[in-house]
N, C-alpha and C positions, 0 to 999 in steps of 0.2 A: 183381319187382314184384307187388303184391297185386291180384288180379283179382276177388276175391269182393265182391259188393255186399251191403249190409245189407238186412234185411227191409223197412225203411222205403223204401229206394230201389226195391226190387222192386215194392212196392205202388204207389208213385208212377208207375213206368213202365207198369204194367198197368192202372191205375185207369180210364182213359178207355175201355178195351175191356171192362170188367167188366159183368156183369149189374146191373140196378138194385139188387137185394138185396145183391150183393157190394159195390157202391159205398157203400151205407149203412154196412156194417160197416167198410169201408176208411176212411171218413171219421172214424169214431170212433177207430180205431187211429191215424190220422195226427194227429188233434187232441190225443189224450191217451195217447201211447205209454207214459209212465211209470205212469199209472193202470191201463191195461189189463193190465199185467204182474201186477197184484194182483186182477184181476177173476175171477169165476167165469164159465163159459160163459153162464150165465143172465143175469148182470149185463151182459155185452157184448151179448147178444141184446136185452135190454130197452132198453139205451141206443141201439141202432141201430134199434129198432123192427122186428126180424125174429125168426124162430124160432131155437131152438138148433140145429136141423138146418141152417139157413141159415149159421150161423157155422161149423159143421163143414165144410159144402160150400165156404165161402170159404177155409178153411185148405187143403182138398184142392186147390182151384184154384191155390193158390200152391205146390203140390207139397210141402206139409207133411203130416205124418202125422195131425195133429189140433190141437186147441186148445192142448194143453200145449206142443207144439213151437213154436207161434206165440208163446207167452209166453216161452219160453226164448230164441227168436230176438230178441224185443224187448229182453230183459234184456241181451243181448250188445251192443246198440247203444250205443256210448259217448256219442255226442252226436247225438240226433235232429236231422234237418234242420230248421232254425229257420223260424218263420213271421214274416213282416213285421208281422203283427198283434200279435206279442208284444213288439215294440220298446218300450222305455221312453219314454213320451210326455212325461214331466216332466223327465227328465235327458238332455239331448242328448249329453253326454259318454259316458254309459253306453250310449245307443243306438248311438253310433258304435263303441264297443267291441264291441257285439253284431254290428254289420254287419261289422266288420273280422274278427272271429273266424269268422263265417259264410263270408265271401269266401275267407279263408285255407283253410278246410276244403274249399270248393268246388274251389279250384285243386289242393289236395293230393289230393283224390279223383280228379281227372282225370289228373294227371301220374303219380302213383304206380301207378295201375292199368293204365297202357299196356302192352300185351303187347310186350316188347322185340323178339321175332322178327318180328312183323308190322310193327312200326314201322320196323325195319331194311329190310324189303322195300319199304315205302312210300318211304323215303329213297332207296333205290336207283332206284326207278321215277322219282321226281322228278328225280334227277340225270341219268338217261339218256334222258329224254323230249325230243323235239325241241321240243315246245310243251306247256305246262300250261294247261288251261282250268279256272278255278275258278268255280263257280256256286252261288248261294243265292238265296232269294226273301224278300221282305218285309223285316222289321227285322233279318234275319240277313245281308242283303247287305253291310253295312259290314265284316263279318268276312271275307267273300270278297274285298272290295276291298283290305283290309289284307294278306291273303295274297298277292294279285297284286303289290302294291307291294313287299313283302319279297322275294318270289321274283325279281323283276326287279332289285332291288338286289344280289342275290347273283350275278346274271349268268345266271339261269335264265328263259328267255322265258315269260311268263305273260300270259293275257288273261282278261277277264270283261266283263259288261255287266249293268246293272240291269234290263233288259227281257228277258223270256224269248224273245220273237220274235228279238231279236238274238243271244241265246245259242244258240238252235237253229241259226241261220244260221252261227254260228261252228263249231259241232260238225259241221255238214254238210261243211265244208271241211277237216276234220281227218282224220288217217290213223292207222294202227295204231302209228306211231312217236310218237304223242302220248299224253297221259293226261288224264283228267277227274277233278277233285276236287270233290265235292259236299258242301255243308255245310247241315245241316237239324236242327231241334230234334227233331221227332217222326219224321222220316224218312218222312213220308206226303205230301209235296208232289207233286201231279199233274205239275207242270211238270218237276221234277227226276227223277221216275220216267220220264217220257217221254224226257228227256235221257239217262238211263242206258240205256234200250232202244236209242236211236239210236246211242249209243257202242258198245254190244255188237254191233250190226249191222255197224259199221265196224271191229271188232276193236280198239277202244280200251279200255285198262285203266281201271277205275273205282275211285276211292278215295272212300268215304263216311264222313262224320263226323257222327254223331247221338248222342242220349243214350238210344237204344233199340237194343240189339244184335239184337232180334227184329223190327225195323221192316222195312217193304217195301223201303225204300231200301238197308238193310243187306243184304237178301237178294239184291239185284240187283248188289251191288258185288263187286269182286275182293278188296278190302281194306276192313275196317271199323275205325274208331277211335271208342271210346265217350267221350263227355263226361259230366261229372257233372250231375245235376239240381240246379237252383238252389233258392231258398227258396220255401216255400208262401206264397201271398198270401191274407190274410184267412181262413186256415185252411180254404179251400174248394178252391182250385186251386193249381197250382204255376206258378211263373214261370220261364221259360227265361232264365237269365242268360247274356248273351253273354261274360261273363268267362271261363267254362269253355272255350268254343270259341276265344276270342281267346288264352287262355293256351296252348292246344294249338298254335295257329298260331305263337305266339312260340317254343314249345319246338322245333317243327320247324325254324323259322328258325335257331335257335341250334345245333341239331344239324347242320344242313347247313353252317353257317359253320365249325363245329368240324371237319368232315370235310376242309375245304380252306381253310386260313387265307389263301390267295391271294385268296379272295373278299372279304376285308376291303378290299383295294385297290380293288375294283370299287365297294364301298359308298362309299368315300372319294371316288372319282372322281365318282360320282353326286351326292354331297353338295356337291362343289365346283362342279359344273355348275348346281346350283339355288341356290347360295349367294346370288345377287343377288336372289332372290325373298323374302329375309328382311330385316328391318330391321337 
């Protein structure tokens, strides 16, 4: 599996923590990656409204040797992460094709870059845990809820709650034979960080799923799985698409099912029990 991220993804991941000067340069690079490849350092500096030295410093902060390496790295990017602002407004069919291509790329970047060795350890942990607690906050919570549903269908006991107060109460009653699965975009949620600390105190293994391997939550986890960054919005910020994290949950579900085909009968039994709830 390929684990290397593009320079565009690297900039997106680091952008919020950059200095004001670096953010100005980053925005130009993100808005016009194909054009920046042909820029001189002076042209990029002028476009960003900074000095040439600031552009060089921006490159160094990305662990690049200089402006030339930035251009080489940009040239290697096969398909820059698309912006929703670039969708065709006059041709709906073409806009849908753009969205489909972007979503396919997002899933591909998430699934293909999963480190197989770490993923295997995560699967082992989930299978051998007495209880799996899945936690997320805000609009990422539906992903956690979906994970809980799928795990229980497989016969693996899992719990969650939409309120952090209830989640903390759950964790307080867990033991080292359980595990905690945290899902976050930035990996900077105070609630989830507190939860990770509580789990550590109780000897509970922590799995974190974020789109930043250098995030605070990743640092507190025993296992970290990286999701791809979604599309930029209006060429200014990036939108965390739940498609990447949902796809990773789906992949884990399928891998667990593949490990023990007997779990299929558990899914079928569950479907039979809830059949009368459907028309």
